[in-house]
VOMIBA-53535 format. One record per residue (C-alpha): residue in one letter; x, y, z. Coordinates in steps of 0.05 Angstrom, whole numbers, padded with zeros to 5 digits, always signed. Example, Ala and Ser with C-alpha at 12.3 -4.5 7.8 and 13.67 -1.06 7.14 Angstrom:
2
A+00246-00090+00156
S+00273-00021+00143
//
This chain:
81
X+00366+00916+00632
X+00433+00902+00665
X+00426+00827+00654
X+00413+00839+00580
X+00479+00877+00575
X+00516+00822+00612
X+00487+00770+00565
X+00509+00809+00503
X+00579+00818+00532
X+00583+00743+00547
X+00562+00726+00475
X+00613+00775+00446
X+00666+00745+00492
X+00653+00674+00468
X+00652+00695+00395
X+00719+00731+00402
X+00749+00674+00444
X+00730+00620+00393
X+00755+00661+00334
X+00821+00676+00370
X+00832+00603+00388
X+00816+00578+00318
X+00861+00629+00286
X+00918+00613+00335
X+00913+00540+00317
X+00913+00558+00243
X+00977+00599+00254
X+01012+00536+00278
X+00979+00487+00230
X+00987+00523+00164
X+01051+00514+00123
X+01041+00576+00080
X+01076+00635+00113
X+01031+00687+00082
X+00966+00655+00106
X+00997+00640+00174
X+01015+00713+00182
X+00944+00734+00164
X+00916+00687+00217
X+00966+00717+00266
X+00935+00785+00251
X+00866+00756+00267
X+00894+00727+00332
X+00922+00794+00353
X+00857+00830+00336
X+00821+00779+00379
X+00868+00793+00436
X+00855+00867+00427
X+00781+00852+00429
X+00791+00817+00496
X+00827+00879+00521
X+00767+00921+00499
X+00720+00876+00537
X+00764+00886+00599
X+00758+00962+00587
X+00833+00968+00574
X+00827+01011+00512
X+00900+01035+00514
X+00926+00963+00513
X+00879+00946+00456
X+00904+01003+00413
X+00977+00987+00429
X+00964+00915+00412
X+00935+00934+00344
X+00986+00987+00327
X+01048+00950+00349
X+01035+00878+00332
X+00992+00885+00271
X+01043+00933+00243
X+01098+00883+00257
X+01058+00828+00221
X+01051+00874+00161
X+01127+00875+00158
X+01128+00799+00165
X+01080+00793+00107
X+01124+00839+00066
X+01184+00795+00080
X+01144+00732+00063
X+01125+00761-00005
X+01196+00784-00020
X+01226+00717-00001
//
């Protein structure tokens, strides 16, 4: 039973890791500020997912509240400009 749980956690880790890396590359590669900011949100959510896998729930919630909120402001500035 315990090996099944470890296998599921490993699979979830690799899914989150690949999504985070791909979205981080997209942040740098895209020229559109709006889409780049959206991929930055995906990157931060992936980092928060890594914190959850490490059982650091407080850091995950701070990551989401602080950084995703800041990116929402960045998107607002991108739309205004």
